ZAMARGU-4260 file (C-alpha; in steps of 0.2 Angstrom, whole numbers, plus 5000, padded with zeros to 4 digits):
<rodrens>
0) 5000/5000/5000 | 5007/5017/4995 | 5010/5029/5009 | 4999/5045/5010 | 5009/5060/5004
5) 5005/5078/5008 | 5007/5081/4989 | 4992/5069/4986 | 4981/5083/4994 | 4970/5092/4981
10) 4972/5109/4991 | 4991/5107/4991 | 4991/5103/4972 | 4980/5118/4969 | 4991/5129/4980
15) 5007/5124/4971 | 4999/5126/4954 | 4992/5143/4957 | 5008/5149/4967 | 5019/5143/4953
20) 5008/5152/4940 | 5007/5168/4951 | 5026/5168/4954 | 5030/5166/4936 | 5019/5180/4931
25) 5026/5191/4946 | 5044/5187/4940 | 5040/5191/4922 | 5031/5207/4927 | 5046/5212/4939
30) 5058/5209/4924 | 5047/5220/4913 | 5046/5234/4926 | 5064/5233/4930 | 5069/5234/4911
35) 5057/5248/4908 | 5063/5258/4923 | 5081/5257/4919 | 5079/5260/4901 | 5068/5276/4905
40) 5081/5282/4917 | 5096/5280/4906 | 5086/5288/4892 | 5082/5303/4904 | 5100/5305/4910
45) 5108/5304/4892 | 5095/5316/4885 | 5098/5328/4900 | 5116/5327/4897 | 5114/5331/4879
50) 5103/5346/4883 | 5115/5353/4896 | 5130/5350/4885 | 5121/5359/4871 | 5117/5374/4882
55) 5135/5375/4888 | 5141/5374/4870 | 5129/5388/4865 | 5135/5399/4879 | 5153/5396/4875
60) 5150/5399/4856 | 5143/5416/4860 | 5158/5420/4871 | 5172/5408/4872 | 5181/5417/4886
65) 5189/5412/4902 | 5175/5420/4912 | 5162/5410/4902 | 5172/5394/4904 | 5174/5396/4923
70) 5155/5400/4923 | 5151/5384/4914 | 5162/5374/4925 | 5155/5381/4941 | 5138/5377/4936
75) 5142/5359/4936 | 5152/5359/4952 | 5142/5350/4966 | 5131/5341/4954 | 5132/5323/4949
80) 5136/5326/4931 | 5154/5332/4926 | 5158/5343/4912 | 5174/5344/4902 | 5179/5357/4889
85) 5192/5355/4875 | 5197/5365/4861 | 5195/5359/4843 | 5211/5348/4844 | 5205/5339/4860
90) 5216/5349/4871 | 5209/5350/4889 | 5203/5368/4893 | 5194/5365/4909 | 5185/5352/4919
95) 5172/5353/4933 | 5181/5338/4942 | 5198/5331/4941 | 5199/5319/4926 | 5202/5300/4928
100) 5208/5287/4916 | 5191/5282/4910 | 5186/5301/4907 | 5203/5302/4897 | 5199/5287/4887
105) 5182/5294/4881 | 5189/5310/4873 | 5188/5307/4855 | 5201/5311/4841 | 5191/5323/4831
110) 5195/5337/4820 | 5183/5350/4813 | 5168/5339/4816 | 5151/5345/4822 | 5144/5332/4834
115) 5129/5332/4847 | 5127/5314/4852 | 5129/5301/4865 | 5146/5293/4866 | 5143/5279/4879
120) 5128/5274/4889 | 5134/5257/4894 | 5132/5260/4913 | 5135/5242/4918 | 5152/5240/4911
125) 5159/5258/4911 | 5161/5271/4924 | 5152/5285/4915 | 5139/5288/4903 | 5146/5301/4891
130) 5139/5314/4878 | 5148/5326/4867 | 5142/5343/4860 | 5151/5354/4848 | 5155/5372/4851
135) 5151/5382/4835 | 5164/5389/4824 | 5176/5375/4828 | 5180/5382/4845 | 5180/5366/4854
140) 5169/5353/4862 | 5159/5350/4878 | 5159/5333/4886 | 5146/5328/4899 | 5150/5313/4911
145) 5137/5305/4922 | 5144/5293/4935 | 5138/5275/4932 | 5139/5271/4950 | 5123/5281/4953
150) 5113/5270/4942 | 5121/5255/4949 | 5116/5260/4966 | 5099/5264/4960 | 5099/5247/4951
155) 5103/5238/4967 | 5090/5247/4977 | 5077/5243/4964 | 5082/5225/4964 | 5080/5224/4983
160) 5063/5233/4982 | 5057/5221/4968 | 5064/5206/4978 | 5056/5212/4994 | 5039/5216/4986
165) 5040/5199/4977 | 5043/5189/4993 | 5029/5199/5002 | 5017/5197/4988 | 5021/5179/4987
170) 5018/5176/5005 | 5001/5185/5004 | 4997/5176/4988 | 5001/5159/4996 | 4990/5163/5011
175) 4976/5169/5000 | 4978/5154/4988 | 4979/5142/5003 | 4963/5149/5010 | 4954/5149/4993
180) 4960/5131/4989 | 4954/5125/5006 | 4937/5133/5004 | 4937/5124/4987 | 4942/5107/4992
185) 4934/5106/5009 | 4917/5103/5001 | 4925/5090/4990 | 4933/5081/5006 | 4915/5082/5014
190) 4908/5074/4998 | 4922/5061/4998 | 4918/5056/5016 | 4900/5055/5012 | 4902/5044/4997
195) 4913/5033/5008 | 4899/5031/5021 | 4887/5028/5006 | 4899/5014/5000 | 4896/5006/5018
200) 4877/5006/5016 | 4874/5023/5025 | 4865/5031/5010 | 4857/5046/5017 | 4870/5059/5020
205) 4868/5078/5024 | 4880/5087/5013 | 4881/5106/5017 | 4880/5116/5000 | 4880/5134/4999
210) 4876/5144/4983 | 4872/5136/4966 | 4889/5134/4958 | 4896/5117/4951 | 4902/5111/4968
215) 4885/5114/4976 | 4876/5106/4962 | 4888/5091/4964 | 4884/5090/4983 | 4865/5091/4979
220) 4867/5077/4966 | 4876/5066/4978 | 4863/5069/4992 | 4849/5065/4980 | 4858/5049/4974
225) 4860/5044/4992 | 4841/5047/4995 | 4837/5037/4980 | 4848/5023/4985 | 4841/5023/5002
230) 4823/5022/4994 | 4829/5008/4983 | 4836/4999/4997 | 4820/5001/5007 | 4809/4995/4993
235) 4821/4981/4989 | 4820/4975/5007 | 4801/4977/5007 | 4801/4967/4990 | 4811/4953/4997
240) 4800/4952/5013 | 4784/4953/5001 | 4792/4939/4990 | 4796/4929/5005 | 4778/4931/5012
245) 4770/4928/4994 | 4780/4912/4992 | 4779/4906/5010 | 4760/4906/5011 | 4756/4896/4995
250) 4771/4884/4997 | 4764/4881/5015 | 4747/4877/5008 | 4755/4866/4994 | 4766/4857/5006
255) 4752/4854/5019 | 4738/4848/5007 | 4750/4838/4997 | 4756/4829/5013 | 4738/4825/5017
260) 4734/4818/5000 | 4751/4809/5000 | 4746/4801/5017 | 4729/4797/5011 | 4720/4804/5026
265) 4705/4811/5017 | 4687/4808/5020 | 4679/4809/5003 | 4682/4812/4985 | 4674/4829/4987
270) 4687/4834/5000 | 4701/4827/4989 | 4695/4838/4974 | 4695/4853/4986 | 4712/4850/4992
275) 4718/4848/4974 | 4710/4864/4969 | 4719/4873/4983 | 4735/4866/4978 | 4731/4871/4960
280) 4727/4889/4965 | 4742/4891/4976 | 4753/4884/4962 | 4745/4896/4950 | 4749/4910/4963
285) 4767/4906/4964 | 4768/4905/4945 | 4761/4923/4943 | 4774/4929/4955 | 4788/4920/4946
290) 4782/4927/4930 | 4783/4945/4937 | 4800/4942/4943 | 4805/4935/4926 | 4797/4949/4916
295) 4806/4962/4927 | 4823/4953/4925 | 4821/4953/4906 | 4817/4972/4906 | 4832/4975/4917
300) 4844/4966/4904 | 4836/4973/4889 | 4829/4956/4883 | 4811/4961/4883 | 4804/4955/4866
305) 4789/4960/4857 | 4780/4949/4844 | 4768/4961/4835 | 4754/4955/4825 | 4737/4961/4818
310) 4726/4960/4834 | 4707/4963/4837 | 4708/4973/4853 | 4690/4972/4856 | 4690/4953/4856
315) 4705/4954/4868 | 4696/4965/4880 | 4681/4954/4880 | 4691/4939/4884 | 4700/4947/4899
320) 4683/4954/4905 | 4675/4937/4904 | 4689/4930/4915 | 4685/4942/4929 | 4667/4940/4929
325) 4666/4927/4942 | 4678/4936/4954 | 4668/4952/4952 | 4652/4943/4955 | 4659/4934/4971
330) 4662/4952/4978 | 4645/4959/4973 | 4653/4970/4960 | 4646/4976/4943 | 4658/4973/4929
335) 4653/4985/4915 | 4660/4983/4898 | 4656/4999/4888 | 4666/4995/4872 | 4665/5006/4857
340) 4660/4997/4841 | 4671/4995/4826 | 4688/4998/4835 | 4701/4995/4822 | 4714/4982/4823
345) 4731/4986/4830 | 4748/4979/4827 | 4753/4974/4845 | 4760/4960/4855 | 4743/4951/4859
350) 4750/4941/4874 | 4759/4956/4882 | 4743/4967/4879 | 4733/4954/4887 | 4745/4954/4902
355) 4742/4973/4904 | 4723/4972/4903 | 4723/4957/4915 | 4734/4967/4928 | 4724/4983/4927
360) 4707/4974/4928 | 4713/4962/4942 | 4719/4977/4952 | 4702/4986/4950 | 4693/4971/4956
365) 4705/4967/4970 | 4704/4985/4977 | 4686/4988/4975 | 4674/4982/4989 | 4658/4990/4983
370) 4651/4998/4967 | 4658/4993/4950 | 4672/4991/4938 | 4670/4999/4921 | 4680/4996/4905
375) 4677/5009/4891 | 4685/5011/4874 | 4686/5027/4863 | 4694/5032/4847 | 4703/5048/4843
380) 4712/5054/4827 | 4728/5044/4829 | 4724/5035/4846 | 4713/5021/4853 | 4710/5024/4872
385) 4706/5010/4884 | 4699/5016/4901 | 4698/5005/4917 | 4689/5014/4931 | 4684/5008/4948
390) 4675/5014/4964 | 4688/5007/4976 | 4699/5013/4989 | 4709/5024/4978 | 4727/5030/4978
395) 4734/5044/4989 | 4740/5059/4979 | 4757/5058/4986 | 4759/5041/4979 | 4753/5043/4961
400) 4770/5047/4954 | 4778/5032/4962 | 4766/5018/4958 | 4776/5015/4942 | 4792/5011/4951
405) 4798/4994/4954 | 4793/4986/4970 | 4783/5001/4976 | 4767/4997/4985 | 4755/5011/4991
410) 4750/5003/5007 | 4760/4989/5014 | 4745/4983/5026 | 4733/4982/5012 | 4746/4973/5001
415) 4748/4960/5014 | 4729/4957/5013 | 4728/4957/4994 | 4745/4951/4989 | 4757/4958/4977
420) 4775/4963/4975 | 4774/4980/4967 | 4780/4974/4950 | 4763/4974/4941 | 4761/4992/4936
425) 4780/4994/4933 | 4779/4980/4920 | 4762/4987/4913 | 4771/5004/4910 | 4786/4996/4901
430) 4775/4986/4890 | 4764/5001/4885 | 4779/5012/4882 | 4787/4998/4871 | 4772/4999/4860
435) 4775/5018/4859 | 4759/5021/4869 | 4756/5030/4885 | 4747/5027/4901 | 4739/5039/4913
440) 4731/5038/4930 | 4718/5048/4940 | 4713/5044/4958 | 4704/5050/4973 | 4706/5042/4989
445) 4691/5032/4995 | 4682/5036/4979 | 4691/5027/4965 | 4704/5025/4952 | 4705/5027/4933
450) 4719/5020/4922 | 4718/5026/4904 | 4730/5019/4891 | 4733/5025/4874 | 4738/5015/4859
455) 4743/5022/4842 | 4732/5016/4827 | 4741/5005/4815 | 4747/5013/4799 | 4751/4997/4790
460) 4750/4979/4794 | 4767/4971/4798 | 4773/4956/4808 | 4788/4959/4818 | 4798/4954/4833
465) 4810/4965/4842 | 4820/4967/4858 | 4815/4982/4868 | 4827/4991/4879
</rodrens>
């Protein structure tokens, strides 16, 4: 197992990433500002030297006397810049400061040339930045020298200031980035812990989420997922309990009565037939349950197959209604068939559609104690409607949207009395939608329920079998 490293933390990674980006940008910006400042200052100094040297040259051109020369030299005494005056043959006439070797080396070998230019501004490698201005009428030249050590000192101070500002800014930025990254990753860490608990079966988790950004939406999605998983887990457990109950009761009857028959302890042939009928009914009940489970498994893996053919829907309805007449009569219910004449044939899977009608009519009879169950048909432009309504116990409004879910049962207490696993309506909806139809439900508690299914009229007769996912 790999050891946990501090660098595996998302907040550390984000902090390092943002810090490196910020530091790179800061260094680039510092280099640009440094270059701009030094270049501007060098340009300012050299242009100032040219202007001052030019002014001195003009003054000397108008009066090239010792008094004017002394005046020019005295003007630069005490200033940072130094001035040197030569004649036309580069013979020194005067200097505001004693000349050193570097100043001597910058004196040009000129003869009768008019110049007003920068001789040297390489302040990094030379002691002076130098300009030259010609005194008119070939009287001589004015050299202006600016010590480079002034710029070097300013350069050093500027570097120190930039470095100090950089470090200060970096520390502030690291702090802000750390705070921001923690604020960003804390919700992710909370969601990670929540998903770990969900993996252990604790599906319902409260994840605090503020705002409506992507992280808050992710937190809400995880929380909703947990609620759905918890609901699924609850319904699955209820389903297993229901299946266990549904199987245990008929199997107990089958085992008990088959034991009696096997041991031959029966009083008459009538009693024998009665026991056999009970075994038959309970075996049929188990078969229905197994069929529902089988249909659900086929729907889950996408192997639900339709074998469509030209079908007389009215005859199919009459067949199913006939099956439930005895059960309705036994409960004292009226089973009304109000079927519209001349319903066109549909291209449907007759067996699956019979399963749908059987389930809906069976539910209507099962959950109605008084009144009637009515089956109606209608035709519209492109649809055929089949309506199954009852005067039974109804469905609470809060449960209407859930009755199509797998394993969902509205009232567990009444389900124990009437039987059922919560798969019937789920399978009904899947079959109807596989036929490109739709099913709707209206219900009022203690008044009755109406299921209406709509099937498209056939445009052409065709025989087909297909898998529906």
